[in-house]
N, CA, C and O of each residue as an XYZ file, in Angstrom:
468
protein
N     -10.703     79.604    -12.812
C      -9.558     78.796    -12.478
C      -9.019     78.211    -13.783
O      -9.762     77.663    -14.598
N      -7.774     78.339    -13.943
C      -7.163     77.859    -15.178
C      -6.748     76.411    -15.017
O      -6.764     75.861    -13.916
N      -6.380     75.809    -16.122
C      -5.957     74.404    -16.113
C      -4.680     74.230    -15.317
O      -4.498     73.215    -14.645
N      -3.797     75.211    -15.386
C      -2.536     75.112    -14.654
C      -2.781     75.183    -13.142
O      -2.132     74.461    -12.386
N      -3.676     76.012    -12.703
C      -3.998     76.125    -11.292
C      -4.653     74.852    -10.775
O      -4.326     74.392     -9.681
N      -5.574     74.275    -11.543
C      -6.230     73.042    -11.094
C      -5.240     71.882    -11.038
O      -5.353     71.017    -10.169
N      -4.272     71.853    -11.951
C      -3.244     70.808    -11.912
C      -2.389     70.963    -10.657
O      -2.054     69.974    -10.006
N      -2.042     72.176    -10.324
C      -1.246     72.443     -9.131
C      -2.000     72.056     -7.865
O      -1.413     71.472     -6.954
N      -3.269     72.365     -7.794
C      -4.068     72.018     -6.625
C      -4.262     70.511     -6.507
O      -4.289     69.978     -5.398
N      -4.396     69.830     -7.617
C      -4.555     68.378     -7.592
C      -3.297     67.709     -7.064
O      -3.372     66.700     -6.363
N      -2.148     68.265     -7.397
C      -0.909     67.682     -6.905
C      -0.738     67.927     -5.411
O      -0.161     67.088     -4.718
N      -1.209     69.017     -4.915
C      -1.109     69.300     -3.495
C      -2.045     68.420     -2.687
O      -1.722     68.045     -1.560
N      -3.192     68.087     -3.242
C      -4.182     67.306     -2.519
C      -3.806     65.835     -2.422
O      -4.378     65.116     -1.603
N      -2.867     65.370     -3.227
C      -2.471     63.964     -3.202
C      -1.777     63.649     -1.884
O      -1.011     64.472     -1.381
N      -2.037     62.452     -1.304
C      -1.390     62.100     -0.035
C       0.112     61.946     -0.214
O       0.599     61.638     -1.302
N       0.824     62.164      0.864
C       2.290     62.131      0.823
C       2.805     60.723      0.566
O       3.843     60.567     -0.077
N       2.110     59.687      1.049
C       2.505     58.307      0.767
C       3.698     57.846      1.586
O       4.378     56.902      1.183
N       3.968     58.450      2.675
C       5.096     58.051      3.494
C       4.744     56.873      4.389
O       3.569     56.610      4.646
N       5.740     56.184      4.851
C       5.528     55.056      5.757
C       5.353     53.741      5.005
O       5.232     53.727      3.780
N       5.340     52.647      5.745
C       5.262     51.323      5.136
C       3.878     51.029      4.557
O       3.768     50.303      3.569
N       2.826     51.579      5.152
C       1.478     51.298      4.674
C       1.065     52.222      3.535
O      -0.041     52.088      3.012
N       1.922     53.150      3.143
C       1.642     54.023      2.019
C       1.874     53.322      0.689
O       1.362     53.761     -0.341
N       2.642     52.232      0.702
C       2.923     51.486     -0.523
C       1.727     50.587     -0.834
O       1.314     49.803      0.021
N       1.162     50.683     -2.038
C      -0.016     49.869     -2.364
C       0.292     48.378     -2.531
O      -0.639     47.574     -2.566
N       1.543     47.989     -2.633
C       1.899     46.579     -2.807
C       2.024     45.827     -1.490
O       2.119     44.600     -1.490
N       2.028     46.536     -0.377
C       2.259     45.867      0.909
C       1.123     44.923      1.286
O       1.379     43.853      1.837
N      -0.121     45.289      1.005
C      -1.243     44.435      1.390
C      -1.321     43.150      0.563
O      -1.564     42.093      1.144
N      -1.127     43.180     -0.765
C      -1.099     41.900     -1.498
C       0.052     40.992     -1.058
O      -0.101     39.772     -1.013
N       1.181     41.577     -0.741
C       2.319     40.772     -0.279
C       2.000     40.142      1.071
O       2.295     38.968      1.293
N       1.396     40.920      1.978
C       1.007     40.368      3.281
C      -0.028     39.257      3.117
O       0.019     38.262      3.840
N      -0.951     39.411      2.185
C      -1.958     38.371      1.940
C      -1.299     37.080      1.445
O      -1.672     35.991      1.883
N      -0.330     37.191      0.544
C       0.363     36.004      0.039
C       1.133     35.302      1.159
O       1.145     34.073      1.229
N       1.765     36.066      2.018
C       2.503     35.473      3.144
C       1.539     34.764      4.088
O       1.825     33.661      4.552
N       0.403     35.388      4.374
C      -0.581     34.765      5.254
C      -1.149     33.493      4.619
O      -1.341     32.498      5.318
N      -1.420     33.503      3.319
C      -1.938     32.313      2.643
C      -0.928     31.179      2.706
O      -1.309     30.017      2.854
N       0.360     31.504      2.596
C       1.377     30.466      2.684
C       1.339     29.798      4.055
O       1.360     28.570      4.138
N       1.284     30.579      5.125
C       1.317     30.008      6.463
C       0.001     29.356      6.868
O       0.000     28.471      7.724
N      -1.105     29.761      6.286
C      -2.401     29.194      6.646
C      -2.763     27.989      5.783
O      -3.374     27.044      6.281
N      -2.401     28.001      4.504
C      -2.851     26.954      3.586
C      -1.715     26.045      3.120
O      -1.785     24.830      3.308
N      -0.689     26.602      2.526
C       0.344     25.812      1.847
C       1.212     25.041      2.831
O       1.428     23.844      2.647
N       1.705     25.690      3.855
C       2.633     25.038      4.791
C       2.000     23.855      5.530
O       2.625     22.797      5.590
N       0.793     23.976      6.094
C       0.194     22.816      6.762
C      -0.096     21.663      5.791
O       0.047     20.496      6.156
N      -0.500     21.987      4.565
C      -0.774     20.942      3.590
C       0.503     20.188      3.230
O       0.490     18.963      3.110
N       1.598     20.913      3.060
C       2.879     20.278      2.733
C       3.349     19.399      3.894
O       3.875     18.309      3.673
N       3.161     19.868      5.120
C       3.553     19.081      6.300
C       2.736     17.801      6.389
O       3.278     16.736      6.687
N       1.445     17.899      6.134
C       0.569     16.725      6.161
C       0.971     15.719      5.083
O       0.956     14.512      5.322
N       1.329     16.212      3.904
C       1.755     15.329      2.818
C       3.057     14.610      3.175
O       3.206     13.425      2.876
N       3.982     15.299      3.798
C       5.240     14.670      4.203
C       5.003     13.613      5.268
O       5.651     12.566      5.247
N       4.088     13.863      6.202
C       3.767     12.872      7.219
C       3.136     11.630      6.594
O       3.432     10.511      7.011
N       2.268     11.819      5.597
C       1.628     10.692      4.916
C       2.658      9.860      4.161
O       2.594      8.630      4.181
N       3.604     10.516      3.499
C       4.661      9.787      2.793
C       5.531      9.006      3.765
O       5.918      7.876      3.471
N       5.842      9.582      4.909
C       6.644      8.884      5.913
C       5.887      7.677      6.460
O       6.482      6.626      6.700
N       4.581      7.826      6.657
C       3.742      6.720      7.126
C       3.752      5.579      6.115
O       3.867      4.414      6.494
N       3.634      5.905      4.839
C       3.617      4.875      3.800
C       4.977      4.184      3.671
O       5.035      2.983      3.405
N       6.054      4.919      3.855
C       7.386      4.319      3.783
C       7.669      3.429      4.990
O       8.422      2.462      4.882
N       7.070      3.748      6.139
C       7.346      2.987      7.352
C       6.508      1.713      7.445
O       6.727      0.905      8.348
N       5.567      1.520      6.544
C       4.731      0.315      6.580
C       5.602     -0.915      6.362
O       6.417     -0.957      5.440
N       5.420     -1.919      7.224
C       6.229     -3.135      7.108
C       5.336     -4.364      7.235
O       4.153     -4.257      7.559
N       5.905     -5.503      6.983
C       5.166     -6.761      7.044
C       4.594     -6.966      8.444
O       5.288     -6.792      9.446
N       3.319     -7.337      8.492
C       2.651     -7.584      9.758
C       1.835     -6.416     10.272
O       1.054     -6.578     11.210
N       2.000     -5.237      9.677
C       1.225     -4.069     10.108
C      -0.204     -4.175      9.593
O      -0.452     -4.607      8.467
N      -1.135     -3.768     10.449
C      -2.522     -3.680     10.002
C      -2.704     -2.325      9.332
O      -2.239     -1.308      9.848
N      -3.380     -2.305      8.181
C      -3.537     -1.078      7.421
C      -4.989     -0.874      7.004
O      -5.785     -1.811      6.953
N      -5.300      0.370      6.711
C      -6.567      0.737      6.100
C      -6.208      1.498      4.831
O      -5.428      2.450      4.875
N      -6.771      1.085      3.707
C      -6.472      1.745      2.442
C      -7.391      2.946      2.248
O      -8.344      3.140      3.002
N      -7.096      3.746      1.231
C      -7.930      4.908      0.960
C      -9.318      4.486      0.485
O     -10.259      5.278      0.546
N      -9.453      3.257      0.016
C     -10.756      2.734     -0.382
C     -11.537      2.138      0.770
O     -12.703      1.777      0.609
N     -10.905      2.029      1.938
C     -11.589      1.520      3.121
C     -11.335      0.048      3.395
O     -11.923     -0.509      4.322
N     -10.481     -0.594      2.622
C     -10.176     -2.008      2.851
C      -9.243     -2.147      4.050
O      -8.218     -1.469      4.130
N      -9.607     -3.038      4.989
C      -8.787     -3.316      6.166
C      -8.051     -4.617      5.917
O      -8.615     -5.563      5.368
N      -6.780     -4.666      6.325
C      -6.032     -5.893      6.145
C      -4.684     -5.836      6.824
O      -4.356     -4.878      7.525
N      -3.902     -6.894      6.600
C      -2.572     -7.025      7.175
C      -1.575     -7.139      6.036
O      -1.792     -7.899      5.092
N      -0.494     -6.395      6.118
C       0.532     -6.439      5.078
C       1.282     -7.760      5.176
O       1.793     -8.120      6.237
N       1.341     -8.480      4.053
C       2.072     -9.746      4.034
C       3.423     -9.619      3.357
O       4.343    -10.372      3.677
N       3.565     -8.680      2.426
C       4.873     -8.445      1.813
C       4.944     -7.004      1.321
O       3.935     -6.393      0.969
N       6.168     -6.484      1.308
C       6.397     -5.104      0.897
C       7.391     -5.115     -0.252
O       8.452     -5.736     -0.176
N       7.028     -4.418     -1.310
C       7.936     -4.248     -2.448
C       8.290     -2.777     -2.552
O       7.939     -1.980     -1.682
N       8.990     -2.421     -3.625
C       9.442     -1.041     -3.767
C       8.276     -0.056     -3.842
O       8.281      0.962     -3.150
N       7.272     -0.353     -4.680
C       6.160      0.580     -4.853
C       4.817     -0.005     -4.454
O       3.818      0.714     -4.433
N       4.770     -1.276     -4.142
C       3.497     -1.917     -3.820
C       3.604     -2.714     -2.524
O       4.699     -3.008     -2.043
N       2.441     -3.055     -1.969
C       2.356     -3.924     -0.804
C       1.289     -4.977     -1.073
O       0.301     -4.711     -1.757
N       1.492     -6.157     -0.539
C       0.505     -7.223     -0.631
C      -0.240     -7.238      0.700
O       0.369     -7.365      1.762
N      -1.571     -7.105      0.632
C      -2.387     -7.008      1.833
C      -3.355     -8.180      1.876
O      -4.076     -8.442      0.913
N      -3.362     -8.893      3.024
C      -4.319     -9.987      3.233
C      -5.556     -9.372      3.847
O      -5.519     -8.866      4.969
N      -6.667     -9.416      3.099
C      -7.901     -8.800      3.591
C      -8.876     -9.833      4.138
O      -9.833     -9.468      4.821
N      -8.657    -11.108      3.854
C      -9.473    -12.203      4.390
C      -8.636    -13.474      4.275
O      -7.540    -13.452      3.716
N      -9.159    -14.588      4.809
C      -8.439    -15.852      4.695
C      -8.275    -16.212      3.224
O      -9.248    -16.247      2.471
N      -7.041    -16.479      2.825
C      -6.687    -16.855      1.459
C      -7.049    -15.801      0.426
O      -7.207    -16.131     -0.749
N      -7.184    -14.549      0.825
C      -7.454    -13.452     -0.118
C      -6.376    -12.384      0.095
O      -6.332    -11.708      1.123
N      -5.515    -12.258     -0.911
C      -4.464    -11.243     -0.862
C      -4.644    -10.314     -2.054
O      -4.912    -10.753     -3.172
N      -4.493     -9.040     -1.794
C      -4.654     -8.032     -2.830
C      -3.407     -7.153     -2.835
O      -2.886     -6.788     -1.782
N      -2.940     -6.820     -4.032
C      -1.769     -5.957     -4.150
C      -2.229     -4.510     -4.302
O      -3.037     -4.191     -5.174
N      -1.702     -3.641     -3.443
C      -2.031     -2.226     -3.470
C      -0.762     -1.421     -3.699
O       0.335     -1.846     -3.337
N      -0.928     -0.269     -4.295
C       0.155      0.683     -4.393
C       0.394      1.264     -2.998
O      -0.554      1.411     -2.226
N       1.643      1.595     -2.661
C       1.917      2.138     -1.324
C       1.159      3.434     -1.078
O       0.811      3.743      0.062
N       0.905      4.184     -2.126
C       0.183      5.447     -1.951
C      -1.284      5.227     -1.593
O      -1.968      6.180     -1.220
N      -1.786      3.989     -1.696
C      -3.171      3.686     -1.335
C      -3.331      3.447      0.161
O      -4.455      3.278      0.634
N      -2.244      3.430      0.910
C      -2.329      3.217      2.356
C      -2.711      4.535      3.013
O      -1.991      5.527      2.901
N      -3.843      4.537      3.694
C      -4.305      5.745      4.381
C      -3.852      5.757      5.833
O      -3.464      6.803      6.352
N      -3.898      4.597      6.495
C      -3.575      4.516      7.916
C      -2.834      3.228      8.199
O      -3.175      2.175      7.661
N      -1.826      3.308      9.039
C      -1.128      2.121      9.524
C      -1.472      1.996     10.997
O      -1.196      2.895     11.791
N      -2.076      0.869     11.353
C      -2.470      0.629     12.744
C      -1.402     -0.231     13.396
O      -1.309     -1.427     13.120
N      -0.611      0.363     14.243
C       0.415     -0.374     14.968
C      -0.247     -1.065     16.150
O      -1.028     -0.450     16.877
N       0.063     -2.341     16.343
C      -0.499     -3.075     17.478
C       0.152     -2.576     18.756
O       1.377     -2.569     18.879
N      -0.676     -2.159     19.708
C      -0.156     -1.696     20.992
C      -0.302     -2.763     22.062
O       0.190     -2.594     23.178
N      -0.983     -3.874     21.730
C      -1.155     -4.957     22.701
C       0.151     -5.734     22.820
O       0.881     -5.853     21.837
N       0.460     -6.263     23.998
C       1.686     -7.053     24.147
C       1.606     -8.331     23.340
O       0.521     -8.818     23.025
N       2.753     -8.862     23.014
C       2.823    -10.077     22.205
C       2.152    -11.227     22.972
O       2.365    -11.384     24.174
N       1.359    -12.010     22.282
C       0.688    -13.141     22.873
C      -0.687    -12.812     23.433
O      -1.421    -13.711     23.844
N      -1.046    -11.519     23.452
C      -2.358    -11.142     23.957
C      -3.410    -11.481     22.911
O      -3.146    -11.381     21.713
N      -4.595    -11.881     23.347
C      -5.624    -12.206     22.367
C      -6.096    -10.960     21.623
O      -6.213     -9.880     22.203
N      -6.362    -11.127     20.340
C      -6.842    -10.009     19.532
C      -8.306    -10.254     19.183
O      -8.745    -11.399     19.087
N      -9.034     -9.203     19.000
C     -10.441     -9.356     18.642
C     -10.547     -9.419     17.137
O      -9.965     -8.598     16.427
N     -11.294    -10.395     16.651
C     -11.477    -10.583     15.227
C     -12.830    -10.003     14.852
O     -13.867    -10.513     15.278
N     -12.827     -8.929     14.051
C     -14.071     -8.265     13.666
C     -14.529     -8.673     12.285
O     -15.446     -8.058     11.742
N     -13.923     -9.690     11.696
C     -14.269    -10.071     10.323
C     -15.387    -11.095     10.260
O     -15.665    -11.604      9.174
N     -16.040    -11.426     11.360
C     -17.108    -12.453     11.386
C     -18.389    -11.936     10.842
O     -19.379    -12.666     10.793
């Protein structure tokens, strides 16, 4: 068998490559699309919800900071909030330190339970 014959046979044995799955780039592209919908999109949505929560914090809301401090917001500034964590103890936190805002669902005038004892 000569070199020319083996080259001809090698070209015949190669797959035709027709169809959408014949392109070798389709699987990496599909993987990137799947990673976007599984990882990036939910993370971005969660971040937007957290930013909206921090912007909606107002005076009188009970909050929990990312450090675990529980308190009540006494004043709100552009980038910071003043949080009362105990009697006569106020601490200034950055708004990004707010992890959770606890909205009171009890009607006005209802007794609240004090867990700081």
